[in-house]
Biopython code that builds the backbone (N, CA, C, O; Angstrom):
import numpy as np
from Bio.PDB.StructureBuilder import StructureBuilder

atoms = [
    (1, "MET", "N", (14.609, -14.748, -6.554)),
    (1, "MET", "CA", (13.497, -15.151, -6.147)),
    (1, "MET", "C", (12.301, -14.519, -6.532)),
    (1, "MET", "O", (12.253, -13.306, -6.324)),
    (2, "ARG", "N", (11.258, -15.097, -7.082)),
    (2, "ARG", "CA", (10.204, -14.422, -7.356)),
    (2, "ARG", "C", (8.944, -14.642, -6.388)),
    (2, "ARG", "O", (8.956, -15.345, -5.378)),
    (3, "LYS", "N", (7.862, -13.915, -6.880)),
    (3, "LYS", "CA", (6.793, -13.876, -5.618)),
    (3, "LYS", "C", (6.372, -15.246, -5.350)),
    (3, "LYS", "O", (6.164, -15.598, -4.189)),
    (4, "THR", "N", (6.192, -16.263, -6.595)),
    (4, "THR", "CA", (5.805, -17.511, -6.334)),
    (4, "THR", "C", (6.709, -18.389, -5.433)),
    (4, "THR", "O", (6.305, -19.196, -4.597)),
    (5, "ASP", "N", (8.079, -18.085, -5.757)),
    (5, "ASP", "CA", (8.960, -18.759, -4.862)),
    (5, "ASP", "C", (8.883, -18.517, -3.336)),
    (5, "ASP", "O", (8.781, -19.424, -2.510)),
    (6, "LEU", "N", (8.947, -17.096, -3.027)),
    (6, "LEU", "CA", (8.601, -16.566, -1.850)),
    (6, "LEU", "C", (7.313, -17.099, -1.266)),
    (6, "LEU", "O", (7.296, -17.292, -0.050)),
    (7, "ILE", "N", (6.201, -17.368, -2.000)),
    (7, "ILE", "CA", (5.093, -17.932, -1.307)),
    (7, "ILE", "C", (5.356, -19.419, -0.959)),
    (7, "ILE", "O", (4.896, -19.867, 0.091)),
    (8, "GLY", "N", (6.014, -20.134, -1.723)),
    (8, "GLY", "CA", (6.386, -21.475, -1.438)),
    (8, "GLY", "C", (7.138, -21.580, -0.090)),
    (8, "GLY", "O", (6.770, -22.304, 0.835)),
    (9, "VAL", "N", (8.233, -20.779, -0.075)),
    (9, "VAL", "CA", (8.931, -20.823, 1.213)),
    (9, "VAL", "C", (8.371, -20.195, 2.711)),
    (9, "VAL", "O", (8.788, -20.507, 3.826)),
    (10, "VAL", "N", (7.410, -19.321, 2.413)),
    (10, "VAL", "CA", (6.672, -18.826, 3.682)),
    (10, "VAL", "C", (5.602, -19.921, 3.890)),
    (10, "VAL", "O", (5.185, -20.037, 5.042)),
    (11, "ALA", "N", (5.097, -20.738, 2.947)),
    (11, "ALA", "CA", (4.161, -21.840, 3.334)),
    (11, "ALA", "C", (4.780, -23.034, 3.782)),
    (11, "ALA", "O", (4.124, -23.823, 4.463)),
    (12, "GLY", "N", (6.118, -23.298, 3.446)),
    (12, "GLY", "CA", (6.775, -24.210, 3.932)),
    (12, "GLY", "C", (7.218, -23.827, 5.441)),
    (12, "GLY", "O", (7.180, -24.724, 6.283)),
    (13, "LYS", "N", (7.580, -22.700, 5.765)),
    (13, "LYS", "CA", (8.104, -22.304, 6.950)),
    (13, "LYS", "C", (7.076, -22.195, 8.142)),
    (13, "LYS", "O", (7.358, -22.523, 9.295)),
    (14, "THR", "N", (5.900, -21.717, 7.756)),
    (14, "THR", "CA", (4.704, -21.493, 8.497)),
    (14, "THR", "C", (3.845, -22.558, 8.701)),
    (14, "THR", "O", (3.136, -22.588, 9.707)),
    (15, "GLY", "N", (3.816, -23.662, 7.654)),
    (15, "GLY", "CA", (2.861, -24.673, 7.771)),
    (15, "GLY", "C", (1.260, -24.207, 7.156)),
    (15, "GLY", "O", (0.199, -24.831, 7.140)),
    (16, "LEU", "N", (1.601, -22.921, 6.705)),
    (16, "LEU", "CA", (0.321, -22.537, 6.173)),
    (16, "LEU", "C", (0.174, -23.114, 4.612)),
    (16, "LEU", "O", (1.178, -23.494, 4.009)),
    (17, "SER", "N", (-1.178, -23.152, 3.990)),
    (17, "SER", "CA", (-1.302, -23.633, 2.548)),
    (17, "SER", "C", (-0.500, -22.343, 1.631)),
    (17, "SER", "O", (-0.224, -21.202, 2.000)),
    (18, "LYS", "N", (-0.287, -22.944, 0.460)),
    (18, "LYS", "CA", (0.097, -21.793, -0.525)),
    (18, "LYS", "C", (-0.952, -20.649, -0.667)),
    (18, "LYS", "O", (-0.582, -19.475, -0.680)),
    (19, "ARG", "N", (-1.933, -20.911, -0.747)),
    (19, "ARG", "CA", (-2.979, -20.095, -0.979)),
    (19, "ARG", "C", (-3.077, -19.140, 0.334)),
    (19, "ARG", "O", (-3.303, -17.948, 0.128)),
    (20, "SER", "N", (-2.941, -19.533, 1.496)),
    (20, "SER", "CA", (-2.863, -18.745, 2.799)),
    (20, "SER", "C", (-1.710, -17.875, 2.890)),
    (20, "SER", "O", (-1.785, -16.752, 3.387)),
    (21, "ALA", "N", (-0.552, -18.414, 2.380)),
    (21, "ALA", "CA", (0.565, -17.660, 2.420)),
    (21, "ALA", "C", (0.764, -16.614, 1.332)),
    (21, "ALA", "O", (1.583, -15.702, 1.450)),
    (22, "GLN", "N", (0.002, -16.776, 0.295)),
    (22, "GLN", "CA", (-0.253, -15.822, -0.668)),
    (22, "GLN", "C", (-1.101, -14.531, -0.336)),
    (22, "GLN", "O", (-0.823, -13.417, -0.780)),
    (23, "ALA", "N", (-2.177, -14.812, 0.504)),
    (23, "ALA", "CA", (-3.020, -13.949, 1.208)),
    (23, "ALA", "C", (-2.005, -13.028, 1.934)),
    (23, "ALA", "O", (-1.911, -11.820, 1.714)),
    (24, "VAL", "N", (-1.294, -13.687, 2.774)),
    (24, "VAL", "CA", (-0.354, -13.084, 3.826)),
    (24, "VAL", "C", (0.395, -12.097, 3.230)),
    (24, "VAL", "O", (0.346, -10.924, 3.601)),
    (25, "ILE", "N", (1.185, -12.552, 2.200)),
    (25, "ILE", "CA", (2.001, -11.672, 1.404)),
    (25, "ILE", "C", (1.332, -10.707, 0.611)),
    (25, "ILE", "O", (1.873, -9.603, 0.540)),
    (26, "ASP", "N", (0.286, -10.885, 0.007)),
    (26, "ASP", "CA", (-0.562, -9.619, -0.701)),
    (26, "ASP", "C", (-0.987, -8.899, 0.254)),
    (26, "ASP", "O", (-1.057, -7.713, -0.069)),
    (27, "ALA", "N", (-1.415, -9.204, 1.677)),
    (27, "ALA", "CA", (-1.781, -8.383, 2.386)),
    (27, "ALA", "C", (-0.804, -7.449, 3.050)),
    (27, "ALA", "O", (-1.212, -6.413, 3.575)),
    (28, "PHE", "N", (0.558, -7.798, 3.046)),
    (28, "PHE", "CA", (1.626, -7.077, 3.506)),
    (28, "PHE", "C", (2.015, -6.095, 2.535)),
    (28, "PHE", "O", (2.462, -4.994, 2.857)),
    (29, "VAL", "N", (1.829, -6.528, 1.185)),
    (29, "VAL", "CA", (2.504, -5.522, 0.064)),
    (29, "VAL", "C", (1.333, -4.547, -0.089)),
    (29, "VAL", "O", (1.630, -3.369, -0.286)),
    (30, "GLY", "N", (0.063, -4.879, -0.026)),
    (30, "GLY", "CA", (-0.862, -4.010, -0.104)),
    (30, "GLY", "C", (-1.000, -2.950, 0.956)),
    (30, "GLY", "O", (-1.422, -1.820, 0.712)),
    (31, "SER", "N", (-0.604, -3.391, 2.207)),
    (31, "SER", "CA", (-0.696, -2.442, 3.405)),
    (31, "SER", "C", (0.614, -1.332, 3.240)),
    (31, "SER", "O", (0.550, -0.124, 3.467)),
    (32, "VAL", "N", (1.670, -2.009, 2.834)),
    (32, "VAL", "CA", (2.738, -0.961, 2.652)),
    (32, "VAL", "C", (2.610, -0.049, 1.626)),
    (32, "VAL", "O", (3.076, 1.084, 1.748)),
    (33, "GLN", "N", (1.937, -0.464, 0.464)),
    (33, "GLN", "CA", (1.525, 0.326, -0.533)),
    (33, "GLN", "C", (0.509, 1.521, -0.166)),
    (33, "GLN", "O", (0.676, 2.663, -0.594)),
    (34, "ALA", "N", (-0.434, 1.190, 0.569)),
    (34, "ALA", "CA", (-1.543, 1.990, 0.991)),
    (34, "ALA", "C", (-0.885, 2.975, 1.890)),
    (34, "ALA", "O", (-1.225, 4.156, 1.818)),
    (35, "ALA", "N", (-0.006, 2.604, 2.700)),
    (35, "ALA", "CA", (0.762, 3.625, 3.687)),
    (35, "ALA", "C", (1.543, 4.472, 3.038)),
    (35, "ALA", "O", (1.457, 5.670, 3.308)),
    (36, "LEU", "N", (2.531, 3.975, 1.975)),
    (36, "LEU", "CA", (3.146, 4.827, 1.249)),
    (36, "LEU", "C", (2.348, 5.944, 0.267)),
    (36, "LEU", "O", (2.790, 7.047, -0.057)),
    (37, "GLU", "N", (1.382, 5.506, -0.021)),
    (37, "GLU", "CA", (0.120, 6.273, -0.733)),
    (37, "GLU", "C", (-0.086, 7.581, 0.105)),
    (37, "GLU", "O", (-0.076, 8.707, -0.392)),
    (38, "GLU", "N", (-0.260, 7.326, 1.330)),
    (38, "GLU", "CA", (-0.884, 8.257, 2.267)),
    (38, "GLU", "C", (0.476, 9.162, 2.826)),
    (38, "GLU", "O", (0.362, 10.177, 3.512)),
    (39, "GLY", "N", (1.630, 8.637, 2.433)),
    (39, "GLY", "CA", (2.675, 9.499, 2.807)),
    (39, "GLY", "C", (3.366, 9.166, 4.084)),
    (39, "GLY", "O", (4.233, 9.914, 4.534)),
    (40, "LEU", "N", (2.977, 7.975, 4.731)),
    (40, "LEU", "CA", (3.385, 7.347, 5.944)),
    (40, "LEU", "C", (4.748, 6.473, 5.560)),
    (40, "LEU", "O", (5.001, 5.983, 4.460)),
    (41, "VAL", "N", (5.478, 6.417, 6.649)),
    (41, "VAL", "CA", (6.679, 5.475, 6.828)),
    (41, "VAL", "C", (6.418, 4.159, 7.353)),
    (41, "VAL", "O", (5.780, 4.083, 8.403)),
    (42, "VAL", "N", (6.804, 3.146, 6.797)),
    (42, "VAL", "CA", (6.661, 1.733, 7.333)),
    (42, "VAL", "C", (7.914, 1.248, 7.930)),
    (42, "VAL", "O", (8.932, 1.030, 7.274)),
    (43, "ARG", "N", (7.812, 1.100, 9.098)),
    (43, "ARG", "CA", (9.242, 0.224, 9.640)),
    (43, "ARG", "C", (9.047, -1.096, 10.070)),
    (43, "ARG", "O", (8.182, -1.419, 10.884)),
    (44, "VAL", "N", (9.829, -1.853, 9.540)),
    (44, "VAL", "CA", (9.849, -3.266, 10.052)),
    (44, "VAL", "C", (11.128, -3.682, 10.752)),
    (44, "VAL", "O", (12.099, -3.985, 10.059)),
    (45, "ASN", "N", (11.197, -3.718, 12.046)),
    (45, "ASN", "CA", (12.362, -4.067, 12.927)),
    (45, "ASN", "C", (13.100, -5.120, 12.338)),
    (45, "ASN", "O", (12.575, -6.155, 11.928)),
    (46, "GLY", "N", (14.395, -4.856, 12.286)),
    (46, "GLY", "CA", (15.430, -5.871, 11.685)),
    (46, "GLY", "C", (15.362, -6.248, 10.229)),
    (46, "GLY", "O", (16.013, -7.138, 9.681)),
    (47, "PHE", "N", (14.429, -5.397, 9.652)),
    (47, "PHE", "CA", (14.397, -5.648, 7.978)),
    (47, "PHE", "C", (14.681, -4.445, 7.400)),
    (47, "PHE", "O", (15.668, -4.349, 6.670)),
    (48, "GLY", "N", (13.695, -3.152, 7.695)),
    (48, "GLY", "CA", (14.216, -1.912, 6.970)),
    (48, "GLY", "C", (13.053, -1.202, 6.882)),
    (48, "GLY", "O", (11.999, -1.736, 7.225)),
    (49, "THR", "N", (13.085, 0.007, 6.443)),
    (49, "THR", "CA", (12.353, 1.044, 6.311)),
    (49, "THR", "C", (11.718, 1.362, 4.916)),
    (49, "THR", "O", (12.491, 1.637, 3.999)),
    (50, "PHE", "N", (10.378, 1.347, 4.687)),
    (50, "PHE", "CA", (9.817, 1.964, 3.451)),
    (50, "PHE", "C", (9.428, 3.450, 3.533)),
    (50, "PHE", "O", (8.904, 3.862, 4.568)),
    (51, "GLU", "N", (9.638, 4.207, 2.585)),
    (51, "GLU", "CA", (9.154, 5.523, 2.729)),
    (51, "GLU", "C", (9.106, 6.079, 1.236)),
    (51, "GLU", "O", (9.474, 5.467, 0.234)),
    (52, "VAL", "N", (8.583, 7.350, 1.295)),
    (52, "VAL", "CA", (8.638, 8.123, -0.008)),
    (52, "VAL", "C", (9.374, 9.098, -0.035)),
    (52, "VAL", "O", (9.333, 9.958, 0.845)),
    (53, "ALA", "N", (10.234, 9.147, -1.118)),
    (53, "ALA", "CA", (11.435, 10.338, -1.173)),
    (53, "ALA", "C", (10.805, 11.105, -2.327)),
    (53, "ALA", "O", (10.054, 10.598, -3.161)),
    (54, "ASP", "N", (11.214, 12.474, -2.286)),
    (54, "ASP", "CA", (10.939, 13.445, -3.435)),
    (54, "ASP", "C", (12.289, 13.830, -4.289)),
    (54, "ASP", "O", (13.317, 14.318, -3.820)),
    (55, "ARG", "N", (12.042, 13.506, -5.596)),
    (55, "ARG", "CA", (13.038, 13.696, -6.539)),
    (55, "ARG", "C", (12.777, 15.164, -7.257)),
    (55, "ARG", "O", (11.793, 15.410, -7.955)),
    (56, "LYS", "N", (13.818, 16.072, -6.962)),
    (56, "LYS", "CA", (13.637, 17.421, -7.598)),
    (56, "LYS", "C", (13.599, 17.387, -9.062)),
    (56, "LYS", "O", (14.009, 16.373, -9.626)),
    (57, "GLU", "N", (13.185, 18.313, -9.699)),
    (57, "GLU", "CA", (13.414, 18.549, -11.191)),
    (57, "GLU", "C", (14.540, 18.634, -11.653)),
    (57, "GLU", "O", (15.178, 19.488, -11.037)),
    (58, "ARG", "N", (15.230, 18.060, -12.618)),
    (58, "ARG", "CA", (16.595, 18.434, -12.953)),
    (58, "ARG", "C", (16.554, 18.265, -14.622)),
    (58, "ARG", "O", (15.658, 17.812, -15.333)),
    (59, "LEU", "N", (17.841, 18.791, -14.961)),
    (59, "LEU", "CA", (17.916, 18.648, -16.388)),
    (59, "LEU", "C", (18.693, 17.198, -16.914)),
    (59, "LEU", "O", (19.545, 16.613, -16.244)),
    (60, "GLY", "N", (18.350, 16.889, -17.858)),
    (60, "GLY", "CA", (18.859, 15.609, -18.491)),
    (60, "GLY", "C", (19.285, 15.799, -20.027)),
    (60, "GLY", "O", (19.336, 16.878, -20.617)),
    (61, "VAL", "N", (19.538, 14.710, -20.481)),
    (61, "VAL", "CA", (20.016, 14.581, -22.095)),
    (61, "VAL", "C", (19.333, 13.571, -22.612)),
    (61, "VAL", "O", (19.350, 12.470, -22.062)),
    (62, "ARG", "N", (18.588, 13.821, -23.817)),
    (62, "ARG", "CA", (17.851, 12.774, -24.663)),
    (62, "ARG", "C", (19.016, 11.917, -25.272)),
    (62, "ARG", "O", (19.879, 12.420, -25.990)),
    (63, "PRO", "N", (18.985, 10.722, -24.970)),
    (63, "PRO", "CA", (20.032, 9.787, -25.607)),
    (63, "PRO", "C", (20.325, 9.946, -26.990)),
    (63, "PRO", "O", (21.462, 10.127, -27.426)),
    (64, "GLY", "N", (19.347, 9.881, -27.637)),
    (64, "GLY", "CA", (19.395, 9.720, -29.305)),
    (64, "GLY", "C", (20.058, 11.088, -29.665)),
    (64, "GLY", "O", (21.084, 10.946, -30.329)),
    (65, "THR", "N", (19.735, 12.300, -29.400)),
    (65, "THR", "CA", (19.831, 13.532, -29.977)),
    (65, "THR", "C", (20.850, 14.424, -29.252)),
    (65, "THR", "O", (21.479, 15.331, -29.798)),
    (66, "ALA", "N", (20.961, 13.994, -27.706)),
    (66, "ALA", "CA", (21.858, 14.840, -26.985)),
    (66, "ALA", "C", (21.255, 16.283, -26.904)),
    (66, "ALA", "O", (21.957, 17.277, -26.718)),
    (67, "ASP", "N", (19.855, 16.318, -27.064)),
    (67, "ASP", "CA", (19.157, 17.427, -26.725)),
    (67, "ASP", "C", (18.842, 17.521, -25.045)),
    (67, "ASP", "O", (18.568, 16.540, -24.355)),
    (68, "PRO", "N", (18.932, 18.761, -24.607)),
    (68, "PRO", "CA", (18.720, 18.853, -23.129)),
    (68, "PRO", "C", (17.375, 18.643, -23.038)),
    (68, "PRO", "O", (16.686, 18.931, -24.017)),
    (69, "ILE", "N", (16.771, 18.114, -21.872)),
    (69, "ILE", "CA", (15.367, 18.011, -21.652)),
    (69, "ILE", "C", (15.211, 18.221, -20.080)),
    (69, "ILE", "O", (16.228, 18.323, -19.394)),
    (70, "VAL", "N", (13.986, 18.282, -19.524)),
    (70, "VAL", "CA", (13.591, 18.615, -18.238)),
    (70, "VAL", "C", (13.123, 17.380, -17.708)),
    (70, "VAL", "O", (12.225, 16.803, -18.323)),
    (71, "ILE", "N", (13.647, 16.814, -16.527)),
    (71, "ILE", "CA", (13.002, 15.639, -16.022)),
    (71, "ILE", "C", (12.002, 16.177, -14.946)),
    (71, "ILE", "O", (12.473, 17.028, -14.192)),
    (72, "PRO", "N", (10.806, 15.849, -14.771)),
    (72, "PRO", "CA", (10.071, 16.722, -13.893)),
    (72, "PRO", "C", (10.361, 15.975, -12.453)),
    (72, "PRO", "O", (10.937, 14.903, -12.272)),
    (73, "ALA", "N", (9.746, 16.933, -11.423)),
    (73, "ALA", "CA", (9.969, 16.396, -10.011)),
    (73, "ALA", "C", (8.924, 15.358, -9.745)),
    (73, "ALA", "O", (7.836, 15.377, -10.322)),
    (74, "ARG", "N", (9.314, 14.326, -8.741)),
    (74, "ARG", "CA", (8.299, 13.211, -8.652)),
    (74, "ARG", "C", (8.478, 12.607, -7.407)),
    (74, "ARG", "O", (9.475, 12.885, -6.740)),
    (75, "HIS", "N", (7.653, 11.829, -7.016)),
    (75, "HIS", "CA", (7.809, 10.956, -5.626)),
    (75, "HIS", "C", (8.007, 9.579, -6.060)),
    (75, "HIS", "O", (7.272, 9.023, -6.875)),
    (76, "VAL", "N", (9.108, 8.991, -5.447)),
    (76, "VAL", "CA", (9.483, 7.616, -5.535)),
    (76, "VAL", "C", (9.338, 6.811, -4.264)),
    (76, "VAL", "O", (9.336, 7.424, -3.196)),
    (77, "PRO", "N", (9.218, 5.499, -4.277)),
    (77, "PRO", "CA", (9.331, 4.633, -3.182)),
    (77, "PRO", "C", (10.710, 4.480, -2.859)),
    (77, "PRO", "O", (11.554, 4.254, -3.726)),
    (78, "VAL", "N", (10.986, 4.601, -1.583)),
    (78, "VAL", "CA", (12.303, 4.126, -1.190)),
    (78, "VAL", "C", (12.459, 2.848, 0.018)),
    (78, "VAL", "O", (11.767, 2.833, 1.035)),
    (79, "PHE", "N", (13.440, 1.860, -0.291)),
    (79, "PHE", "CA", (13.550, 1.166, 0.746)),
    (79, "PHE", "C", (15.043, 1.047, 1.404)),
    (79, "PHE", "O", (16.043, 0.721, 0.765)),
    (80, "ARG", "N", (15.014, 1.382, 2.849)),
    (80, "ARG", "CA", (16.251, 1.464, 3.459)),
    (80, "ARG", "C", (16.445, 0.279, 4.364)),
    (80, "ARG", "O", (15.827, 0.278, 5.428)),
    (81, "PRO", "N", (17.177, -0.658, 4.086)),
    (81, "PRO", "CA", (17.654, -2.011, 4.805)),
    (81, "PRO", "C", (18.050, -1.546, 6.344)),
    (81, "PRO", "O", (18.695, -0.528, 6.594)),
    (82, "ALA", "N", (17.555, -2.461, 7.310)),
    (82, "ALA", "CA", (18.064, -2.267, 8.639)),
    (82, "ALA", "C", (19.403, -2.692, 8.929)),
    (82, "ALA", "O", (19.820, -3.498, 8.097)),
    (83, "ARG", "N", (20.154, -2.425, 9.784)),
    (83, "ARG", "CA", (21.538, -2.782, 10.071)),
    (83, "ARG", "C", (21.537, -4.384, 10.069)),
    (83, "ARG", "O", (22.440, -4.982, 9.485)),
    (84, "ARG", "N", (20.652, -4.975, 10.640)),
    (84, "ARG", "CA", (20.483, -6.412, 10.952)),
    (84, "ARG", "C", (20.542, -7.207, 9.431)),
    (84, "ARG", "O", (21.291, -8.166, 9.243)),
    (85, "LEU", "N", (19.829, -6.773, 8.609)),
    (85, "LEU", "CA", (19.698, -7.200, 7.352)),
    (85, "LEU", "C", (21.088, -6.838, 6.621)),
    (85, "LEU", "O", (21.732, -7.721, 6.055)),
    (86, "LYS", "N", (21.481, -5.621, 6.656)),
    (86, "LYS", "CA", (22.778, -5.323, 5.988)),
    (86, "LYS", "C", (24.059, -6.325, 6.558)),
    (86, "LYS", "O", (24.916, -6.738, 5.776)),
    (87, "ASP", "N", (24.073, -6.626, 7.875)),
    (87, "ASP", "CA", (24.982, -7.593, 8.387)),
    (87, "ASP", "C", (24.601, -8.876, 7.858)),
    (87, "ASP", "O", (25.542, -9.506, 7.376)),
    (88, "ALA", "N", (23.361, -9.487, 7.813)),
    (88, "ALA", "CA", (23.269, -10.678, 7.468)),
    (88, "ALA", "C", (23.555, -10.992, 5.873)),
    (88, "ALA", "O", (23.744, -12.148, 5.493)),
    (89, "VAL", "N", (23.569, -9.900, 5.001)),
    (89, "VAL", "CA", (24.005, -10.077, 3.621)),
    (89, "VAL", "C", (25.415, -9.926, 3.545)),
    (89, "VAL", "O", (25.969, -10.369, 2.539)),
    (90, "LYS", "N", (26.115, -9.364, 4.457)),
    (90, "LYS", "CA", (27.627, -9.343, 4.221)),
    (90, "LYS", "C", (28.328, -10.629, 3.916)),
    (90, "LYS", "O", (29.543, -10.638, 3.722)),
]
sb = StructureBuilder()
sb.init_structure("model")
sb.init_model(0)
sb.init_chain("A")
sb.init_seg("    ")
for serial, (resi, resn, name, xyz) in enumerate(atoms, 1):
    if name == "N":
        sb.init_residue(resn, " ", resi, " ")
    sb.init_atom(name, np.array(xyz, "f"), 0.0, 1.0, " ", f" {name:<3s}", serial, name[0])
structure = sb.get_structure()
């Protein structure tokens, strides 16, 4: 499902116009992104948790030449699904 498909489903289930549904989805995504940029954790009950994880610096191998390279440390967004979501997908 792409974003445009999601907008159509949300519009159909809520009775909102597609433009209003897009505004809601954009506001949600923007709010989660802003919170993660500030280092906050976003929990949506029954859905999951969005947070930032730290990846340590590590050694890797360049695929073409097999030369060792250093992969720098970085912050990455992580989503952990809630048990209700996991059970629904089973």
